[in-house]
N, CA, C and O of each residue as an XYZ file, in Angstrom:
544
protein
N     124.067    236.564    180.465
C     124.998    236.328    179.386
C     126.429    236.218    179.894
O     127.306    235.672    179.226
N     126.639    236.748    181.082
C     127.989    236.658    181.647
C     128.436    235.209    181.793
O     129.591    234.883    181.517
N     127.522    234.333    182.227
C     127.877    232.918    182.375
C     128.185    232.283    181.026
O     129.068    231.430    180.938
N     127.473    232.682    179.968
C     127.757    232.155    178.629
C     129.162    232.591    178.193
O     129.928    231.792    177.655
N     129.487    233.864    178.432
C     130.819    234.356    178.069
C     131.916    233.588    178.836
O     132.958    233.250    178.274
N     131.664    233.327    180.105
C     132.633    232.543    180.885
C     132.752    231.126    180.330
O     133.851    230.576    180.253
N     131.619    230.535    179.944
C     131.645    229.187    179.366
C     132.478    229.166    178.088
O     133.275    228.250    177.886
N     132.304    230.160    177.230
C     133.061    230.247    175.980
C     134.560    230.258    176.258
O     135.342    229.691    175.494
N     134.952    230.893    177.335
C     136.366    230.973    177.701
C     136.824    229.737    178.480
O     137.993    229.639    178.854
N     135.911    228.798    178.725
C     136.259    227.606    179.493
C     136.382    227.881    180.978
O     137.073    227.150    181.687
N     135.711    228.940    181.470
C     135.863    229.362    182.857
C     134.567    229.279    183.658
O     134.456    229.901    184.714
N     133.586    228.518    183.170
C     132.323    228.416    183.896
C     132.154    227.006    184.428
O     131.891    226.085    183.656
N     132.301    226.818    185.739
C     132.142    225.488    186.324
C     130.744    224.939    186.039
O     129.752    225.656    186.177
N     130.669    223.704    185.652
C     129.387    223.076    185.351
C     128.995    223.193    183.899
O     128.145    222.444    183.420
N     129.612    224.134    183.186
C     129.415    224.273    181.752
C     127.965    224.270    181.316
O     127.106    224.877    181.956
N     127.702    223.577    180.216
C     126.362    223.554    179.642
C     125.333    222.919    180.564
O     124.158    223.283    180.512
N     125.743    221.985    181.400
C     124.793    221.382    182.341
C     124.172    222.441    183.244
O     122.994    222.348    183.589
N     124.948    223.438    183.626
C     124.456    224.516    184.480
C     123.753    225.614    183.692
O     122.833    226.253    184.203
N     124.180    225.835    182.452
C     123.642    226.935    181.652
C     122.284    226.635    181.022
O     121.450    227.531    180.894
N     122.058    225.385    180.630
C     120.869    225.037    179.855
C     119.720    224.569    180.738
O     119.918    223.801    181.678
N     118.515    225.043    180.424
C     117.311    224.517    181.069
C     117.068    223.111    180.529
O     117.473    222.798    179.410
N     116.415    222.269    181.309
C     116.138    220.895    180.875
C     115.320    220.857    179.591
O     115.498    219.960    178.767
N     114.424    221.827    179.416
C     113.535    221.833    178.248
C     113.986    222.811    177.160
O     113.163    223.273    176.370
N     115.280    223.131    177.109
C     115.818    224.058    176.117
C     115.488    223.587    174.700
O     115.442    222.389    174.423
N     115.261    224.552    173.816
C     115.060    224.261    172.400
C     116.216    224.871    171.625
O     116.562    226.039    171.804
N     116.810    224.048    170.754
C     117.951    224.478    169.953
C     117.552    224.496    168.484
O     117.063    223.504    167.944
N     117.773    225.650    167.848
C     117.471    225.821    166.431
C     118.791    225.935    165.680
O     119.538    226.899    165.852
N     119.061    224.950    164.855
C     120.307    224.888    164.101
C     120.078    225.339    162.661
O     119.003    225.116    162.103
N     121.085    225.972    162.057
C     120.957    226.284    160.639
C     121.119    225.042    159.770
O     120.918    225.095    158.557
N     121.479    223.940    160.386
C     121.790    222.714    159.660
C     120.613    221.742    159.611
O     120.502    220.965    158.663
N     119.743    221.770    160.603
C     118.599    220.853    160.656
C     117.290    221.636    160.606
O     117.206    222.768    161.083
N     116.280    221.014    160.024
C     115.008    221.678    159.785
C     114.206    221.909    161.059
O     113.665    222.996    161.262
N     114.125    220.897    161.918
C     113.262    220.988    163.099
C     114.056    221.391    164.341
O     115.248    221.104    164.443
N     113.388    222.057    165.283
C     114.072    222.387    166.539
C     114.446    221.112    167.288
O     113.722    220.118    167.259
N     115.584    221.167    167.951
C     116.029    220.057    168.783
C     115.645    220.401    170.217
O     115.982    221.474    170.716
N     114.938    219.485    170.878
C     114.399    219.785    172.208
C     115.084    218.965    173.291
O     115.210    217.745    173.185
N     115.527    219.665    174.340
C     116.117    219.007    175.494
C     117.584    219.335    175.671
O     118.288    219.685    174.723
N     118.021    219.213    176.904
C     119.386    219.560    177.279
C     120.431    218.675    176.600
O     121.435    219.182    176.100
N     120.208    217.374    176.578
C     121.235    216.465    176.051
C     121.499    216.697    174.570
O     122.658    216.765    174.160
N     120.455    216.819    173.757
C     120.648    217.032    172.319
C     121.248    218.415    172.056
O     122.056    218.576    171.142
N     120.858    219.405    172.848
C     121.424    220.744    172.686
C     122.907    220.733    173.028
O     123.707    221.358    172.332
N     123.278    220.036    174.084
C     124.696    219.907    174.437
C     125.467    219.236    173.300
O     126.588    219.638    172.989
N     124.875    218.226    172.685
C     125.525    217.531    171.581
C     125.777    218.490    170.416
O     126.881    218.533    169.874
N     124.758    219.254    170.034
C     124.904    220.185    168.917
C     125.892    221.307    169.227
O     126.726    221.642    168.386
N     125.810    221.888    170.415
C     126.737    222.963    170.761
C     128.175    222.445    170.853
O     129.115    223.134    170.456
N     128.336    221.238    171.375
C     129.665    220.634    171.435
C     130.223    220.362    170.049
O     131.397    220.618    169.784
N     129.379    219.843    169.165
C     129.810    219.569    167.795
C     130.173    220.860    167.081
O     131.168    220.913    166.358
N     129.375    221.899    167.278
C     129.666    223.188    166.644
C     131.010    223.726    167.115
O     131.824    224.179    166.310
N     131.235    223.675    168.417
C     132.505    224.153    168.962
C     133.688    223.392    168.411
O     134.752    223.968    168.187
N     133.510    222.097    168.190
C     134.601    221.272    167.688
C     134.840    221.437    166.193
O     135.890    221.023    165.699
N     133.900    222.028    165.454
C     134.096    222.194    164.015
C     134.841    223.471    163.664
O     135.384    223.585    162.565
N     134.878    224.442    164.584
C     135.578    225.678    164.269
C     137.067    225.413    164.116
O     137.649    224.636    164.874
N     137.678    226.061    163.135
C     139.082    225.799    162.820
C     139.998    226.210    163.959
O     139.664    227.089    164.754
N     141.143    225.574    164.030
C     142.149    225.922    165.032
C     142.687    227.316    164.729
O     142.795    227.704    163.566
N     143.021    228.059    165.764
C     143.524    229.409    165.512
C     143.864    230.149    166.770
O     144.738    229.739    167.534
N     143.161    231.255    166.987
C     143.480    232.182    168.062
C     143.325    231.564    169.443
O     142.968    230.394    169.579
N     143.597    232.361    170.455
C     143.559    231.911    171.843
C     142.151    231.834    172.410
O     141.916    231.110    173.377
N     141.197    232.578    171.816
C     139.844    232.593    172.366
C     139.220    231.205    172.236
O     139.528    230.466    171.301
N     138.359    230.863    173.159
C     137.701    229.565    173.140
C     136.411    229.628    172.345
O     135.639    230.581    172.457
N     136.190    228.605    171.543
C     134.937    228.482    170.806
C     133.919    227.782    171.679
O     134.293    227.175    172.682
N     132.628    227.848    171.325
C     131.633    227.087    172.082
C     132.057    225.628    172.163
O     132.429    225.028    171.155
N     132.001    225.075    173.331
C     132.454    223.709    173.524
C     133.881    223.648    174.030
O     134.344    222.584    174.441
N     134.595    224.777    174.009
C     135.908    224.836    174.619
C     137.094    224.612    173.710
O     138.225    224.658    174.192
N     136.902    224.365    172.392
C     138.052    224.118    171.537
C     138.741    225.430    171.183
O     138.115    226.490    171.150
N     140.040    225.337    170.921
C     140.784    226.515    170.498
C     140.305    226.912    169.115
O     140.081    226.044    168.271
N     140.140    228.211    168.860
C     139.529    228.629    167.612
C     139.782    230.090    167.326
O     140.192    230.848    168.205
N     139.528    230.487    166.063
C     139.546    231.900    165.737
C     138.143    232.485    165.879
O     137.886    233.604    165.436
N     137.248    231.738    166.487
C     135.883    232.178    166.777
C     135.933    233.401    167.680
O     136.669    233.437    168.665
N     135.124    234.415    167.319
C     135.027    235.570    168.213
C     133.667    236.233    168.035
O     133.126    236.301    166.932
N     133.137    236.713    169.137
C     131.932    237.531    169.095
C     132.358    238.939    168.733
O     133.329    239.464    169.279
N     131.621    239.557    167.801
C     131.972    240.891    167.332
C     130.979    241.960    167.773
O     131.336    243.134    167.864
N     129.731    241.563    168.048
C     128.706    242.508    168.493
C     127.749    241.781    169.417
O     127.609    240.560    169.352
N     127.091    242.546    170.279
C     126.054    241.951    171.110
C     124.957    242.973    171.370
O     125.206    244.164    171.560
N     123.731    242.455    171.370
C     122.565    243.259    171.696
C     121.839    242.529    172.811
O     121.467    241.366    172.656
N     121.635    243.208    173.942
C     120.987    242.600    175.100
C     119.695    243.349    175.395
O     119.654    244.579    175.357
N     118.640    242.591    175.691
C     117.364    243.191    176.071
C     116.629    242.225    176.987
O     116.122    241.198    176.535
N     116.572    242.549    178.264
C     115.901    241.671    179.220
C     116.544    240.296    179.241
O     117.743    240.166    179.487
N     115.734    239.262    178.980
C     116.225    237.875    178.993
C     116.697    237.406    177.621
O     116.858    236.206    177.400
N     116.921    238.342    176.698
C     117.286    237.989    175.322
C     118.637    238.588    174.967
O     119.008    239.669    175.426
N     119.363    237.843    174.129
C     120.646    238.328    173.628
C     120.818    237.904    172.175
O     120.438    236.799    171.787
N     121.390    238.788    171.388
C     121.803    238.472    170.025
C     123.300    238.735    169.979
O     123.747    239.866    170.167
N     124.069    237.684    169.730
C     125.523    237.771    169.736
C     126.037    237.443    168.336
O     125.927    236.303    167.885
N     126.596    238.435    167.649
C     127.142    238.194    166.313
C     128.547    237.621    166.444
O     129.327    238.055    167.291
N     128.865    236.633    165.591
C     130.192    236.026    165.633
C     130.796    235.921    164.248
O     130.108    236.012    163.230
N     132.115    235.723    164.244
C     132.877    235.449    163.037
C     133.843    234.323    163.344
O     134.334    234.192    164.466
N     134.107    233.518    162.338
C     135.109    232.470    162.459
C     135.510    232.036    161.059
O     135.027    232.580    160.066
N     136.383    231.070    160.991
C     136.788    230.487    159.718
C     136.758    228.978    159.883
O     137.260    228.443    160.872
N     136.169    228.297    158.913
C     136.098    226.834    158.929
C     136.604    226.341    157.586
O     136.053    226.700    156.545
N     137.645    225.522    157.597
C     138.260    225.012    156.365
C     138.539    226.122    155.362
O     138.291    225.963    154.167
N     139.049    227.235    155.846
C     139.404    228.340    154.975
C     138.235    229.187    154.498
O     138.425    230.100    153.693
N     137.035    228.902    154.977
C     135.844    229.652    154.566
C     135.400    230.568    155.705
O     135.321    230.154    156.861
N     135.113    231.821    155.353
C     134.609    232.791    156.315
C     133.181    232.432    156.708
O     132.341    232.162    155.849
N     132.915    232.430    158.005
C     131.577    232.166    158.526
C     131.206    233.323    159.446
O     131.960    233.687    160.348
N     130.037    233.890    159.200
C     129.500    234.985    160.006
C     128.108    234.556    160.443
O     127.356    233.984    159.653
N     127.763    234.828    161.684
C     126.439    234.422    162.134
C     126.049    235.091    163.434
O     126.761    235.941    163.968
N     124.891    234.675    163.923
C     124.406    235.170    165.203
C     123.892    234.014    166.047
O     123.311    233.057    165.536
N     124.118    234.124    167.337
C     123.494    233.273    168.339
C     122.394    234.121    168.962
O     122.656    235.199    169.496
N     121.168    233.629    168.892
C     120.036    234.319    169.507
C     119.645    233.488    170.722
O     119.188    232.353    170.588
N     119.826    234.053    171.888
C     119.696    233.295    173.138
C     118.602    233.920    174.009
O     118.556    235.133    174.209
N     117.725    233.051    174.519
C     116.697    233.479    175.464
C     116.875    232.697    176.756
O     117.035    231.477    176.741
N     116.845    233.415    177.873
C     116.973    232.793    179.190
C     115.665    232.941    179.956
O     114.886    233.861    179.707
N     115.434    232.022    180.891
C     114.285    232.159    181.781
C     114.678    233.074    182.944
O     115.802    233.572    182.994
N     113.760    233.289    183.866
C     114.026    234.194    184.988
C     115.097    233.668    185.938
O     115.645    234.433    186.732
N     115.402    232.367    185.867
C     116.465    231.780    186.695
C     117.828    231.883    186.012
O     118.835    231.454    186.576
N     117.869    232.448    184.800
C     119.131    232.603    184.093
C     119.538    231.408    183.257
O     120.644    231.386    182.715
N     118.665    230.406    183.138
C     118.953    229.221    182.320
C     118.533    229.489    180.878
O     117.509    230.126    180.631
N     119.324    229.001    179.935
C     119.003    229.162    178.518
C     117.840    228.247    178.157
O     117.915    227.033    178.346
N     116.753    228.838    177.632
C     115.568    228.066    177.237
C     115.417    227.996    175.719
O     114.677    227.161    175.199
N     116.122    228.876    175.014
C     116.103    228.833    173.550
C     117.442    229.325    173.027
O     117.964    230.351    173.465
N     117.991    228.563    172.070
C     119.278    228.906    171.470
C     119.118    228.719    169.973
O     118.920    227.603    169.493
N     119.206    229.826    169.235
C     119.012    229.793    167.785
C     120.284    230.302    167.124
O     120.831    231.333    167.515
N     120.753    229.558    166.105
C     121.959    229.939    165.380
C     121.593    230.213    163.924
O     120.921    229.410    163.277
N     122.038    231.342    163.431
C     121.872    231.683    162.020
C     123.247    231.996    161.457
O     124.053    232.671    162.098
N     123.514    231.495    160.240
C     124.840    231.613    159.628
C     124.717    232.145    158.208
O     123.729    231.896    157.518
N     125.733    232.879    157.786
C     125.886    233.353    156.424
C     127.368    233.333    156.092
O     128.140    233.142    157.032
N     127.840    233.500    154.923
C     127.153    233.380    153.654
C     126.869    231.920    153.324
O     127.145    231.029    154.127
N     126.317    231.681    152.138
C     125.941    230.319    151.747
C     127.124    229.355    151.837
O     126.957    228.224    152.293
N     128.308    229.779    151.413
C     129.464    228.885    151.510
C     129.774    228.547    152.965
O     130.265    227.458    153.262
N     129.488    229.480    153.872
C     129.663    229.208    155.299
C     128.659    228.186    155.798
O     129.006    227.294    156.572
N     127.405    228.313    155.354
C     126.373    227.336    155.715
C     126.766    225.961    155.188
O     126.667    224.964    155.903
N     127.209    225.911    153.941
C     127.555    224.624    153.327
C     128.712    223.941    154.047
O     128.657    222.737    154.297
N     129.759    224.693    154.383
C     130.900    224.075    155.061
C     130.529    223.663    156.479
O     130.982    222.623    156.957
N     129.706    224.466    157.160
C     129.259    224.083    158.503
C     128.399    222.827    158.451
O     128.513    221.965    159.322
N     127.546    222.711    157.447
C     126.720    221.512    157.294
C     127.603    220.278    157.148
O     127.383    219.268    157.816
N     128.593    220.362    156.281
C     129.507    219.239    156.055
C     130.270    218.881    157.334
O     130.352    217.713    157.715
N     130.826    219.902    157.989
C     131.623    219.659    159.190
C     130.778    219.182    160.372
O     131.188    218.296    161.121
N     129.601    219.776    160.531
C     128.710    219.373    161.636
C     128.257    217.930    161.456
O     128.222    217.167    162.421
N     127.915    217.554    160.243
C     127.484    216.176    159.990
C     128.593    215.199    160.379
O     128.338    214.205    161.060
N     129.809    215.478    159.951
C     130.933    214.614    160.280
C     131.190    214.582    161.792
O     131.446    213.518    162.355
N     131.121    215.737    162.441
C     131.396    215.797    163.881
C     130.321    215.082    164.679
O     130.643    214.365    165.626
N     129.035    215.257    164.320
C     127.959    214.586    165.024
C     128.070    213.070    164.884
O     127.853    212.335    165.847
N     128.410    212.603    163.673
C     128.602    211.160    163.465
C     129.736    210.638    164.330
O     129.626    209.563    164.922
N     130.818    211.389    164.406
C     131.973    210.992    165.217
C     131.601    210.962    166.697
O     131.960    210.025    167.409
N     130.885    211.984    167.161
C     130.525    212.083    168.581
C     129.510    211.025    168.994
O     129.503    210.585    170.144
N     128.653    210.614    168.062
C     127.627    209.622    168.387
C     128.154    208.206    168.280
O     127.452    207.253    168.616
N     129.385    208.060    167.812
C     130.020    206.775    167.888
C     130.131    206.030    166.610
O     130.662    204.919    166.587
């Protein structure tokens, strides 16, 4: 998890290319089915990082400036649950990143859960717009 924390701060050389396993599965609160593979996971994590509102000095996933912050963490073996808080378009968003790594330290599963409902709704709207923008 140390490498993930460094990535969040923009201090991990190689970024997501180094952190993610080729066969990583990404579970988004916005889409029904798991997204499989490094490239699509990078797209979703990048879009998520870019949707967080501008604010504090801490870096959001993807490297954008944000008021995003991890507030709690639970670590057990190759698993981590990282609770976060942020604000998007004036709406409070609280959630968890559930991360599983393989024995080589690569992320093989990344699951995001968000609350409250208004937070899910605003993230859905913002993620859709960001993904469309990023895909061209």
